[in-house]
N, C-alpha and C positions, 0 to 999 in steps of 0.2 A: 372456414375455408382451409383446406390443406395448404401448407406452405412448403417452400423449398427445404429439403432435409439438411439443415445446418443450424444447430441450436446449442444453447448453453443451459445447463441445469445448475441451480444454486440451492445448496442445502442450508436453510436458515437454522436448522437444528445444529448443524456443525458449527456455525459461527457463534451461536449462543454457548455451546459447550466450550469452544475455544476461548471465548471471553472469560467464562467462569474459571477455566484452568489457569489462564494468565493472571487473573485477579488473585487467585489463591497462591500462585507462584510469587507474586509481588509482595504479598503479606499485608498485614493490617496497617502498616505505617505508610503504604503507598497506594494512591488511587490511580486508576487508569483512565486515560482519554483515548477513545476508540477512533482511529484514523479512518475516515470514510470519504476522503477527498477523491477526485477524479472518478466520480460515480462508483465509489467504494472499490477503487482499483479495478474497475471494469466489472465488478460483481453486482452492480445495481444498487444505488443509494436507497431507492424506495423499498427494497427488500432487506438490506443489511442494517440500515440505521435503526428502524424499529426493532429489529431482532436483537441488536446489542443493548438497546435501551431496556428491552424486556428481560435481558440477562443480567441487568443491574448497572449498566453504564449510565453515569450522570453527565459525562462530557463526550462531545463529538468534535472531531477535528476535520475542517474542510479547508480548501485552498482559497476560495474567493467568496465575496459577498453573495454572488449569484447562487453558488452552491449552498451557502448558509441560509438563504431565504427558503430554498427547497427543503433543506434539512429541518428548518423551523416549522414548515408546513406539515412535515411528516412526524416530527417529534416536538410538539409544542412546549413541553416542560424541560427539555434538555438544555444544558449549557453548551453553546456552540462557539468554538474558537476558530476564527478566520486566520489561519496560519500565514497566508500570503499577504496579509495586511489589507487595508482599505485604500482604494485608488481614488484619485481626485474626482469629486462629484458623488462619491458613494457614502459619504458620512451620514446623511440623513436616513438612508435605507439601513445602514448598519445599526443606527440607534433605534429606528422604528421597529425593526425586527428583533431587537435585543440580542444582537450578536456581539461577541467579545473579540475585538480586533487585537492582533499583534502589532506593536508599534516599535519603531527604532529610528525614526527621522523626524525632524522638527515639523515638516509640512504635514505629516500624519497627525501629530498633535493638533495642529491648526484645524485640520479637516474635521476631526472627531470633536474637538472642543466646541467648534462653531455649531455643529449639528446638535450637540447636547444642550447648548444654550438655546438654540431654536426650539427644541422640544421642551424647554423649561424644566429640565431635570436637575436635581441637586447634586447627583453623583453618577458616575458611569465608569465601569471597570475596564481596564486594559491590561494586556500582558506585554511587558518590556523585554525584547530580545537582546541578548548580549552576544556579540561576535567573539567567540573564544578560539577562533583559529580557522574557520572554514572560509571566511572572506566571501560570503554569499549575502545573507541579510543579517541585520543586527547592528547595534551601535558598537563602535570601537570603544573598548574600556577607557581609552584616553579622552574620549569625548563624552563619557557618561555623565559627568557633573553638569554639563549644559542641559541635558535632558532631564536630569533629576530636579533641576530648578523649575521645570514645568509643573511639578506636583506641589504647587504652593496652595496656601489657604483659600485663595479666591478661585482656584481652578476646580471645576466639577469632576475632573479626571482622577480616578483612584487607581493606584498601582496594586492590582490584585495579585499578580504573579511576575516572577522573573524567569526567563527561559533561555535555553540555548539548544543547539543541535549537535549531538555527538556524531561527528562525521566518520569516525573510524572505529566504531564500537564492534565491528565485525572482524577486527584484527586481534588475534589470539593473545598477544602479549599485553594489550590494553594500555600501553605506554602513552599513546596519543590521548586516549580518553582520560587517563589520570592527569595529564597536563591540562586538558580542557577543564576538568573539574577544579584544578588549582586556580585557573584563571577565573572561573565562576565564583569561587570562594572569595577571591580578591574583590570582585565586583560586588558581591553581597556585603562584604565588609564596608566598602565605600557607601553603599546604600544605607546600611545601618548607621554609619557615621553621619550621614546627612539627615538623620532623624526620620527616615521613611521606613515604614514596615510593610512588606508584602507578605501575604499569608500563604502563598504557594510557590514552591520551587518546581518549575515545569521543565524537566530534563529527562531524556532517555527514550530510545526507540526499541523496536523488537530485539535487535541485536544486543543492546545493553541489558535488557530484561532477562533474556535467555542466557546471557553470559554471566549472570549472577551479580549484576551491578546494582540491583535494587536496594540492597542494604547500605551500600556506600552512598547512594543518592539520598536515602532516607536519613542517614547519619548527618550528612551535610545540611539537609533541610532542618533537622532538629536543632542544630547548633545556632540557627537563627530564628528559632521558634516558628518554623514554616512547615507546611504539609507538602509531602512529595507527590508529584504527579508525573507519570510516565506515559508515553504515547506509542503503543504498539500498532503497527500497520501490518506488515507481511505475515507475522505470526498469527494475527487475528484471522487471516484467511487460510490458515492451516499449513504454512510453509515455514520451516526453520531457516533463517538466513545462513548463507554460506560464510564460513570464517576463514580468513587468510592471514598468516598460514594456518592450515587446518589444525584443530586441536588433536592431540594424540589420545591414547587410551585413558589419560587422566583428565578428560574433558569435564567441565563442571557438571554436577549432578542435575542442575536445572536444565542444561542443554540436552543431556541424554534423556531425561524425563520427557522433555518436549518432543523429541523425535518419536517417542512412543505414543504420546497422547494427542498431539494436535492432528486434526483431520482436515484435509482439503475441502474447501467450501464449493469450489467451481469444478464442473466437468464440462468439456466441450466435445460435441459429437456431430457426426454426419452419417451419411449412408452411401452404400455402393449404388451408383446409377446404372452401370452396365459392366459386363465382363466380356473380354475378347481374347482370342488366341492369336498370337503373331509368330512369324518365323524369324530365323536368324537374319540379321541385317535390317530389321525394321527400325525406323527412326521414331522416337517418341518425344513429343513436345516441341515447343518453339526452339528454333535454331539447331535442332538435332543434337542437343547436349548428351542424349542417351541413345545408344544403338544396341539393339538386342544381339547378343553373341550366340544365342541358342533359342530354340522355341520357348515361348513364355506365355503365361496367362496374365493379362493386365486388367485392373479394375479402375474404373473412373469414379472419383469421389467428388461430391458436390460441395467442395470447399476450396477457396483460393486466397490470393493475397488481399483481395478486397474485403475478405472476412477476417483477415488478421494472420493468416498462415504465412509466415515470412518467406519471401521469394528465395532467400538463400538456402532454404531447406531442401530444394531439389537435389536429388542424387546424394544426399547426406543425412537423411533422417528416415524414420519409420513411423507408421501409424498402426493402430491395433485393429484387427478384424478376426473374429472367431478366436479371440484370446491369444493371437500370435502377432508378431511384429512383421509388418509388410513394408518393405522399403519404398520410399517415394522415388519414382524414376522420371527423368526429364525435369524440365523447369516447372515450377508452380505457376499456373496461369491465374488470371484475375479471379475467376469464379470456380476453377476446378483444379484438381491434381490427379495424377495417375500413380497407382501403387502396384507393386509386383506381388501377385498372389499365386505364383507358380507352385510354391511348396505348401500352400494352405488349401486343403481339399474342400470342395463343395461350396466355394464362395459364389454367391448369386446376388443379383440386383435386390436391393432392399436390406441387405445385411448392414448392421450397425458398425460404424467406424468410430473409434475413440481417438481424439486428437489430444486432449488432456483428460486424464482420469484413469480409472481402473476397468479392466475387462478380464474376467476370470482371475488368473494369478499374475497377470502382467499389468504394469502401470506406466503411464507417461506423465511427467510433471512439467510445470512451467520451468523448472531448473533445466530439464532435459532440452526443452526448446531453446532456452537462453544459451546453453552451452554450445549447441549446434549453430546458432545464429550469431554468436558473439555479442550477446545482449545480457539483460538481467530479467528476473521474473516479473518485476513491476511493469516493465515495458511489454512483455508478452501478454499479461493480463489486460493492460489498458489499450492495447492495439487490436483486441478483438472488436470487429467493426460493429457499428450501431445497427446494421441491417441483420445481425445475428440475434434472433430473439432470445431473451433470458426468461426462464421460468423457475419458480420455486418448487422444490420437491420435498 
C-alpha cells in the first residue's frame, strides 16, 4: 500500500563506516561502546544495532532494561550496558537477558543481587558510576566506601567497570573535563586501596573522543591496569558535536579529520502535495502569522509537527526542493507546512522535499534544525515521530 509521503532513510553502510572510523581514531588502547539508546537516537534500533555489531562493536549502550531486552533479541552475542540503571522489579529481567546494569545506589545493589541469587549464578558483572561533577546519576565520591563494601567475598556481584559522564567535553579548553578526570583518578585510587580491581574504565562520549581525549583516558586506565572504554553517540550517526567556545584554526587533527570523514546516517524527506499561486495580502496558515506582500507561489508539504517538524520553524527555516532552499511560511501545522517556491521554477506536486539531508549541492542538518528551534541535534532526531516510517537504504 502506498503511504503518506513523509519518510526517513537510514544508511546502515554509513553507520558501519562511522563506527570503523571512530574505532580507528580511538586507537588500539581504547574500545568503543556504541550508544543505541532512544531507538538509536531515532535512527531505529533494529537497523543500527546489528549494523554496528557487524562493523565490530562488542558493546551496545541503552537507557533501560526494556531497550536492553530488544537489543539482546537483535544482537544475541553483544555486551549490552543499561546506562540508566535497573528500576525496582526489573532485576530478574536484567539477569535473565544477561544485561549489564550501571549501579550507583544501595537499593540497586539489593535489586540485582537478589535477582542473581534467585537465578543461582555465582557471579554477575555491574558497572559502578561515579559522580564527578554533573550531579545527575552516580555515587558521590564521599559515599564511595559504603558501596565498595558491597563487593565482598560472599556477594555474587563483580565490579567489571568504573564509569563517569564527561558533561562538558564539548568545551574547547577542556578544563572541566580535566577536573572530572582528576576526580575519577581519586576514586580509582580509593577502589584500588580497597583491594578491588575493575577491568574497565568506562569514560568519554563523542565530544571527548573527537577532541582528542582518548589517549588521556587510555593513560588513566593503564595506570590502574584497566582497559579504556569510550561511548560515542552523536558521532556514530555522522554528526560532529559543536564545541563551545569554538575551536580556532588550531583545532585538533582528530576533530578536523572527523568533519571530513563522518557521514550522516539519517535523511528525512517528504513530497510536495500541491502548488498554488496567491496574490498580495493573502494570509497563510493558522492565526495569519504570514501575509504575502506580493504575488507568490506556495507549495504544501506533507510534514508537520506531529511528524517532528518543530512548530517554532514557521517563518524562520527553509526546506530543500529541486536543490534550492524554500522558506517555510506561516505556522507549521500538525500534519503539513507551506513553503515559498516563488523563485524555484517548475515545482510540481510529487517533487521530493528534503527536511534533513542533501539534495544536489545543498544540505540541511540536524544542527540547522536545532539552531533555528533553540534545541540540540539529539532532540531533533529523537522527536521524529513514530508514524514516520524508517527504511534502510
